[in-house]
N, C-alpha and C positions, 0 to 999 in steps of 0.2 A: 968382325964386325964394322961396319963404316958406324963414325963418331958422328952424334948427334948436330946439326945445326948451330951455332953459335946464335944465341938470343942480343934482338939487335938494342939496342942503346936507344936513349930517345933523340929525336931528330931535333936539331937547333933551326928555330924559323924566324927569319925576322918578317913582322911583317908592318907595311907601310901604309897611312892610310893618312889625310890631308883632313878627314871629320871626323870627332869622337864628340861624344857628350861629356858633359862634366860631372854628370850622375846621371841615374836611372829614371830621373823624372824630367830632361831634358831631351829635347825631341830630334835634337840634330845628330845625327850620324849613330844614333841607338844603335842600330842594327850592328855596325862595326864593334861596338861593346857588347852585344851579345855573340857576335861571332869569337870575335878572341878572348872571351871568357869561356865560351865553349872548349874551344881548341887548348886555352889552359887549363880544361879538366882532364884533358887525357894525359895518361901515364906514357905514353910513347911519345910527348912532344915537349920540347923547351920553347917558348915564346919570348920572343924579344917586340914590344911594339914601339914605332915610331909615328906618334901620332898628337894631335892637341890634347894639353892634359884635363885628367880626370880619373873617377876612380876606377879601376881598375882591378883584376885576379889577382889574389895576394902571390900567385906565380907568375903572374906576367912581368918582366924583368923591363923598363922604360929606357929607351934605343934612344930619345931625342936629349940632347945638352940644354942648358939653362935656356942660352940663348934661343935655338932653335923653337923649344918649349912657348917660352914669350912670344915669338913670331907666330908659332900656330895660334895660339890662343887670340890674338890679335886677328888673324886670318878669318878664326871662325866668327867671333866679333861683327866682322865685315862681313859676313857673307858665305864667306867662302869662294875656292879659286875660280870656280864655273862660274859663282855670281858674279864675279868681278870680271871677270874676262867677257860674259854676256854685256856690264852695262859701265865698264869704268874706263874704256879703252887703252890707251898710252898707260893708267895707271894698272891696269890689269897685267897687262905686258911686262911693267915692273914687278909685278908679285909675284908672277908666274917664270920668270929670269933669276929671284930670287929661291924660290920653292925648288928650281931645279939644282940650283949651288947645295941647297942644305942637303936635298937628297943624294947628289954625288958624293957630297962629304958623309953623308949616313952608310952608304955604302961600301967606302973606302974601306971605315972603321970597322966595319962588322963582315970582313971576308971569311971569318972563322965558320960559318955558317953552312946549314948544308942544303937550304931553298929559300930564295924569298918567296914570299906572298904579297903583292903588290896590289894594291887596291885603286884602280883606274887607270888606263892604260896610258894616260899623259906621266903619272908617276914612274913609267919603264925608261922612257928617254934615257937619263942618266946613268943606267947601269954599267958597270964597270965593263970591260974587257977581258973579262974571263968566261969560266967555263960553268958558273953555279945557276944550277936549275931556276928557274922561276914559275910561279904561278900568277896569273895576272886576271883578276877579277874584271867583268867589262859591265856598265851600269848603259843606261839610254843616253844622259849628256856623253859619255864616250863614244858614241856614234856621230853624233855632233862636231865633235872637236877631230875627231877621225878626215872632215872632211876640210877641213883649214890646209890651207896650202904647204906643201911639205912634208905633213903630219906623217903620213903613210912613210913615209922614203926614210925620216929617221926612226920612226919605233922601228922598221924593218932592221935597220942599224943595229940598234939597240939589242935585237932578240936574236941574232945571228953567234952563233961559235958554243949556244947555249940550249940546254932540253926545255924547254916551254910547252906551258898549258896555257892559252887562251878560254878564261869560262867566262860566260855571260852568263847572266840571270834569268834570261830569258830565251828560246828558242828561235825569237824572230832576228834576233843578232846573227844567228850562226851562219846563213849564205854569205851574207858580205864580208865577215870576218873570214872567212874560207878562205873569198876570193883574195882579200890585203893580207892574210898570213899564212894559208893554209900550207904554203912549202917547208914555212920554216917552225911551224908551230902544230901542236894537237887545240883544234877546236871544239870545246867541250860545254855543253850546258851543264850548270850544275845551279839549282834554285838553293837561294837560300832557307834559314830554317823559322818556326814560330813558336816562340812563347808558349808554354803549356799554359799558361794562364788564359790564354783565348779560347782554346779548346773546352776550357773548363765553364766558362763562363754562361749563365742561365738568364735567357732572356723573359722581357716581361711587359712585353709592346701592346699585348693585349690589352691592359690596362689604363692605357693612355685616350686621353678623351679625342685628342688630336691627333693623325700621323706624325710623329717625328723622322725627316730625315737628314741623315748626316753627310755632309761634303769634309773631308780633312784633306789639306792639300796648301802650298805655297802660294800665295798670292798673286800669282803675276797674270797677264793675260791668255797667256799659252795654255797653261795649268788649268785656267777659269773655264777656258775656252766660251760658248755660249749658253753658260749654267744660269745665270742672270736672265737673259733676254730669252733662254726657252722654258724657263720653270716660272716666270713673271704672273705669267695668268694662270699657273694653276696653284699660286701660294697667296694672291693680292688679298683673296676674301678671309685668310685665317682657317680655312677648312683645315690646312693641313701646315705644319713649320719645316722649316728648312734652318738648322744648326750649321753653321759654317765656322769653321778650327784652321787655324796654320798662321804662318806671321806674314807680316804686308812686306812683301819684298818687290814691289811697285806700286805706282801709285793708283790705287785701284778706287774706283768710286763706289760701295757697297751699298745697294738699295735698303732703303728702310725696312721693307716686308723679311728682309733677312735678319735672323739672329746672328750675330757675328760676333764669337766668343776671343779670338784671336790666338797665339798657340796653347797646346795642352798637350798635356803629359800622357804619355801611356797609361798612364794609373786613373788618370781622370778620365779618359776615355773608355777602359775596361771596365772601372768601377760605376760611372756616374750618367754616363751618353749611351754605350753601344746595349747595355741590357734594355733601354726603352726604345729604343731605335725601331721602325717598320724595315730600314735597311740604309745600305750606305750608294751616294750618286755622286760620280765625276763624269763630267762630261770634256774634260782635258783633252789638246790638240797638239799637247805637249813629246816631243821624241820621248814616251817612256819607257824604260826597262820593264823592271813586272814591279807595281809600286807594293810596297811593304805594307800598305795601312790596307789597302785591299782584301793582302793573305790571311790580315790579322783579321781583317771583319767577317772574310769568310769562315775561319778558323772560327768564330764567335757565331756563327751560323748565321751571318745577315744575307739577304738576298743585294745583288749588286746592279744598279742602273748605271750602263758605263757606253760612252762613245765608242765606236767601232774602229778603235786600233789595233795593229797587231800586237800592241803588248796585253790588250784586253780581251783580245779575240781567243788567245791562248787557256784564258783561267774564267774568262765568263763566256758560261754556254746558255744562249738563248732560250728562255722559258726553263732551263732545269736550275742553273744556278742563279740566273738572273736576267737581265734584259739590255741587250743592244743597242744603241741608236745613232740613227742615219739623220734624224729628223725632231723637229720639236714634236711633232706629233706621238713619237715613238715614246717619247716622256708621260704622255697622260697614258698611253697606254698600261707601261709599267707600272704606274701608281693602282690605275686601276684592276691590274692584275695582281699587285703584291699588295692591298692594303686591304684585301680580303683573307682572314687567318689562317686557313688552310694552305693555300696556295704559297704563301707565304712561309710557312714552318716548313713546306716539302723543299721548298729552295733553299733555306737558309741548311735545311739538312742536307740535302744533295751537296751541297757548297763545303760544308766541314766535313762530310765525308772523303770527298774529292782533296781537301788541303791536308786532311792527316793522313792520306795515300799517295801524293803525289809527293807531298813539301816535307813533312812532319816537322821535326824541332830544330831548336840549334845544334841540340847532339847529333841530330843526324846528319846537319848539314857539315858538322865539324868531320866527320867518319867519309864523307863524301871526300872531301879536300885531301885528308891523312891518306887515301887510298892514290888521290892522285898524286901526292908527296912520294910516295915509295914508287909508283910508275917512272915518275920521272927520275929518280934514281935508280932506277933499272933493277927495282925489288934487292939489291944489295942493304948488308944491314950496314951502320956507319956509325 
């Protein structure tokens, strides 16, 4: 009679991230908090986290030294490594070099792990020359950095001799990543999750005397796109209101007709703003991955008005879950459609149904990643 297979002991995972919120009211890198918490809730994983300091799940072990933690906190205060590389020239390159040194030391200190979980491609550059498998998440910013001179060559060197899964959070990235790394790694689209609270939100927008539309974004020219220019004729008479939330990361002149609130916590958006909103609008021209706030808005039952980008076309289905815009007249047509209660509710219901079916919660996301960890280890118990 064959002996039963031994039970697998928990895998030891080292997760690295250069963004992390100080607490749940902090918008910066909040998705990393949700993801790491979901992984820590699993009985089959042990999680070490190298990230800026902040509240964590009780089962997570901090992997950063005090010096690294202090430096990462200062990096967050300055807007993050991607922002510094875009805006600070040589100073940004100096920060990137120090980040890579810290990461190299972190990887060397944690050679006893089973799997690396690396958030953002550039953080894989200093991986040691060993065979420890790696799962690497990819966001929209990574696709811009991938076009820097020698970046692909350096990354390919880091990925050799180990089993690797490169996991973008949006399908549109898969073809380019396959061309760059498909001979060295498995390329697999893995969506992030959504906090269950968004699915439970109840809307009351019908009670508002003027339609309220929300824009939630970092304030840069690329992220805003033509939002102000296209919307000005539609808001100047105050028959409807545009409420803008997000940090000012470039010097942007916000028109007087815009209600600008600065950064807002997810709890503020969930409790105070999303219930009364007619919908979310984004006219970004930035290289988006799959914007988390759009997924949360869909889970909350809000229609989405969005610019026609690959990242938006994969989640906003025209006149079903929202409206895709190529020109300024499209925004007016979207308002005409979704400021009527029945089409608004119908699109919101379709958006919520799609988000529940295709995305799910953070626990669903953690299960997807754990399955890939096991596949990278060839299904063997560790």
